[in-house]
Structures are given as C-alpha cells and as structure tokens.
N, C-alpha and C positions, 0 to 999 in steps of 0.2 A: 776301355768302358765310353761313352759318348756326353762328354756335357754338356746342355743343352739350354739355353731360357724361352720363353714364350714366347719370344720376338722372333730366335732361328731355328725356334725345335722343327719341323715336318714333320706329317701327319702320317705315324705307320700304318702303310697302308694294308697289310693282314695283320692289323690289331696287335694292344698294348693288356699285358698282362699288367696292374697297374697297387701300387699302394702310397702312402701320401702320409708324414709327418713330419717333424723336425727333425728326428733321426737325431738328438744332440749323447755324443758321445759313442751312437753305435753298438748299445752293450749289446748282450746275449738275448734279450726277447726281440730285441730288431732285428741280429741273425739270424734266428729261430724261424720270424720270422721269412724275410725276405729268401732265405734259404727255400720257403713252400713257394713263395712266391716266384721262384725260376722252375723251380719242379715242374709245378703247375703251367705254365711256359713253356717251356721244353713238350708238355707233355701236346697242349696245343698247339703249336706253335703260331708265340704269339713275341711282340718283346716283348723284355721286361724292365719296368720302370721302377723309380723310384721321384716321387717330387717333392719337393722338401723346399729349405726358404735363403735366403744370404742370412736373416736374421733370426734374429729364435726370437714369433711371435707377441713372443710379451717383451718383446725391451719398446716395443711399439703401445701395445695393448698399456701397461704400468710399468711405465721407466725407474717409479722410486722403486718397484720392488721388484725386480726381475729377476728370476736364481742370474746364477754366478756358473758362464756353460762347460762342456767339461768338454769339449775339441770350438776351435775355430772353423770356418768357414773350410780350408785348405784341407785341413788332420782328418774333418768329416768327409768331403772325397775323396782322399787318400783311402779312407775308411772301407768305404763301400765300392770303393772297384774292389779293392779283395775279397770284398763280398757278389763278384760278379756279376753284378745286374751289366743291362744291355748298355743299362740309356739313364744322367740324371736329369732330369726338370729344375735347374732352381729357378726361384718365383723369387722376384724382387720383394718384400713383404713391407708394407706401409702405408700411413691410416687407412688410404682409399682400398687397399686392396679387405683393408680390418674390415671393412665394412659391408664387402659382398657379399652377400646372402648365397649362401649354404650352394641353390637349386641355382647358380648364375655361375656359382665354380666346377659345379658337375659338368654346366652346359660348356662353358668355356675352356676349361682344363681336359677334363675330361673327356670329353666328347667329340669335341670340334679339335682342339691342340692334337690328342691322344688317341685318340679314335677303342678306348677301350673297351675291352671286351671282357674281362676281370678284374673285381676290383678286391683286395686281398690288407686287409686292417688288424686293428686291436679289437676284443670288444667292449674297452672303453674308448672306443673313437669320438672323438667329435672334429669338429672343423665349421667355417662358415661365421658369419655376425652374432656373436652373442651366440656363440657355444651350438650354433641351434642344431646345427647339423649333425646326425649320429648312423651310423647303420643303421636304424630301421629308414632312413631317409632315402640310402642310398641302392636300398631295397626295392625300396616301392619306384624311387627314377630308375635303377637298373629293369624296372621290367618292361615300361613302356621304348625305355634308352636302350637295348641291348646291350647288356653286363649285365655279369654272373657278383655277384660280391660272396663273398668269404673271410667272416669275422674270427679269432682263433684267442684262445686263453691267453690270458699271458705268463710267462713262462718264473715258476718257480726253482728258488735257487734254495735248499739244505739254510736253518740258518737264517736265511733273512726275507724268506716268504718270495713274493712277486715282483721280478726285475723289473725297476723303474729310472728312469733319470733319475727326478728324485732323492730317490732308496742312494741312488750312487752316489749324490752331490752329501746331504748324512754323512754319508763315509769319510768323504774326503774333508767334509770341513768338523770331524772332530780327530782324526790322525789317521782312520784302521783304510791305508793306502789300501793294506795286503784285501781286504774287506773285500775294498772297490774293485782291483784287480778282480778277484773270483768274478763277482756281476757285470764288466763290463772283458771279460775276456783276455784281457792285457794287462799293465804295468801303467795309471794314470798316465796323460805325457799332458805338458804345459810348454807353449815355443813362448821363445823372442828374442831379442838384442841382447847380446855381452855389452855392458856399460863399465863405465870407470866407476867406481865405487870409495872407497875410503882407504887403498890402497894398505890399508893393515895388514892384508890377512900373509906378505910374503916377506913384509920388513919389518914385523914388529908378532907376528904372530909363528912363522914357519912355515905354513899354510897358505900357499896361493888358494884364491876360489875364482871363481865365474858368476860376476855379479851381471844375473837370466832377468832384462826386467822385463815381465807380462805386461800384455793387456788385463785393467783394470776389470776388465767385463768373463776372464777366465780362470774359473777356479783353482785356488789354491790350496792346498793339504791344511790341517792348525798350522801353529807355529808348533818347528817343534826340530826336531836334527831326524835326519832317515838315513837308507839306504837304496843308495838306487845307480841311474845312470843319466851319466851329462851324452848326447846324441849334437854331434858334431854333424852341422851343416853343412857353415863358412860362407860359400856364396852361389853354390848348388841343391836341385832338389836333396828336401826328406829322404826320399827313398836312398837315396844314394851316400845316407849319413852313416857317419862310424861311429863306435859305441865304446864310450871310458868309463869304466870303476866311476864310480865319486861318493860322496861325503856331502852331505844334501843339507845347508841349512835354510828354514822358513824362521825368520822369527827378524824380532828389534834391535837386535847387536845388545841386551841389556847389562851388558858390564860395561860398558863401552858409553851408555845413556841411560844409565839407571833411574838419570831428575828427568828426563824423555820420554812420560809413556805415548807424546804426537807424532813418539821418531815414526822412519819410514820403514814399512815393510818389506825387508828384503830377500829374495830369495839368491844364494850364494850355491856354488861347488865345485868344491877342491876334488881334481881330479886326481883320482891314485897312479902314483909312475907315470907322469906327464908333465909335460916341464916348456909351455910352448906359446904364443902370442894369440888370445881368443879373444880381445876387443874390436869391438865392435861389426863378432862373425854373427848373423843366424845360427840359431841354440834349441834345444832340448831336453827336458830335466823329467824323467822318468824318477818314476819312486815304488820302490820294492818293495820298500817296510821302514818304520816308524821304530826307531831304535829310544827315545826317550825327549819329553819338554825340553823347553827352552828354560835356560838357568843362566843364572847372575852371582859373576866369581869377585869374591873379594879383593883378590890379585891375580896383576894380569897372568903367573906363572901357570897358577890351579886353570885355568878355560887352557892354555896349552896341552897341559896337558891328560885336561877331556877330550879333546881333541883328536889326542894321538889314540887314546882310547875309543874314540868314533871311528877313527879311521881303524883300529883296525875289526873293528865289527860290520864296520858298513865292506870290506873285503872278504869275511866270511860270510857274511851274505850275500852280493851277488858271486859269488867262487859257486855258493847253495846251489843258487837259482841256474 
C-alpha cells in the first residue's frame, strides 16, 4: 500500500476509485465499504484510494468537544493496509482546509489529484465547509466531471444497530470492550510508551506492572479491570510486535489514593508469566474482556488477593480466545 500526501501524490493515469472519510477505528462498516471499493476498482481497472486526514476534523472544528480517537494515524494506516487498498492519500487538516468548500475539495482532490472515475461513500456522508457537501452534490458534480457515485447503507450488527465510530466509542466508554470488538472486528488497542510509576506493583504487591502512557486524545475504556494482551513493540514496528497475555487495570488506584479524587488515571498491565525490563519501550494494550469495576480495599492484603483472582480470570479469558 502506498501512502501519499497532496504534495507528493501523482495522478493515476488509468483513473481511481475513491472513498473519503476520517476512518477512525476502521470498523466493520468501514471494511465493508472498502471491500466494495476494491471489488469495483478491480472490475474497472482503477486504482483503489482511501482519502483520509492526519487528524480527526473535529479536533480543528471543535477542539473542546472532539471525540476521543479509536486509533492514532499509524494504527489507522496499518488497518487500512490490511484492507488491501492500493493507496491512502493523507490530507493535512487545518483551519484553512476546514473552510474549503465542498466544490473546491471535489475539484482539487478528486479530479485534479486523483483522476477519480468512481466515488464510493456511505449514505450519510458529508464533507466541505459546514458539511454542506453530500451524496447529492457528489452525484451532480460527477455527472459533469466524469465520475460515478455509489452510496452504501450503513452496516448493521445484531444487538447494536448501525455500526459507527460513535457507537464504538460509547461501548468503550462503558467498559463493554467485547461489544466494541464485535463492531471493530478486532479488540480495541491503545498504544503508548512504558513509563515509571510508583514502583509499588513488584515491591509491595508482588505483581509488577507496565505503566503505559497513552495520549490523552485516545479512547480508554471505563475505569475497571480487564483481561487482554500486552503488545510488545520495543523499538521495532508494531507489525512485528509480540503478544503477552495480561491482566489490565484502568483507574486511579483508589486503595492508595482514596483521598485523591483528582488522582491521575493510569493504564497498567501485568504480563502473565513474564519477567523482563519494559521501561521506555513502545507498547500496546489490547482489551479482550471486562472483569470488574475498580474497587477500594481497606487493606493491601485484600487488594493482593483480588489481584490473584484477577490474574487467574485474565488467564482463563485469553486462553479461551
């Protein structure tokens, strides 16, 4: 898969089949649309292209209320590569881009840059300044500019309705990582760097943990204890990472900070059957199942006993996946 920007992209001489969107999470709905795009591109001998952005448009348009991201840009590109598209055009999204009219976007990106012959989008697709562009506008412009437009219905998943990034975020925020996985087609994974914490896990509790610092823009699940995987990338690419089963905690360590409601939210992973130095390495945390909410214990011994139970439950869960 080729990743290009507007500045270094070359117009496909045989034309392209294009889809456009934030593609946050690259969920099942996104994947089905891209599969259709690839099929049609193959039938028509066109280059399949996904047009996306280097940041979520909402971070520019409404930074105070932008949704948490399901994937950072690197993750999104990895997932799109797995979808098998020929090319991804990543557009830098800033205030000037947000004020561009839908018509100018079509002429600059679809026509001049991509030589589009087919555009495939969801039925509720909107774009351009104030989201004034829609499927009807694309169809009208396509008729005179030489591209066809196909709009697809949203994908439904039993029990959840239409698949969207918004629904996935809602499930993750509620701690329903299994429900989110059904819509994503994979377990939700966050990434960061292992940093030094209180060093209490090994010394006091007997359960060493990797404290993974995740960017504040990324969607973390609700505070609680989870079963899942630690994705160890180290200094290499995540495509070559190794997986280690883990018991995972997202919370503010209420047993030790009961008088600190403003305590920092911490993501910690205890790797099962593992003893190695992790500080400073790049890592991911993959959430498979919710175990229970965060709990405050009167005594450290009670916490340790619960952690033993959690480790056993995490082991049983990941072995069953």
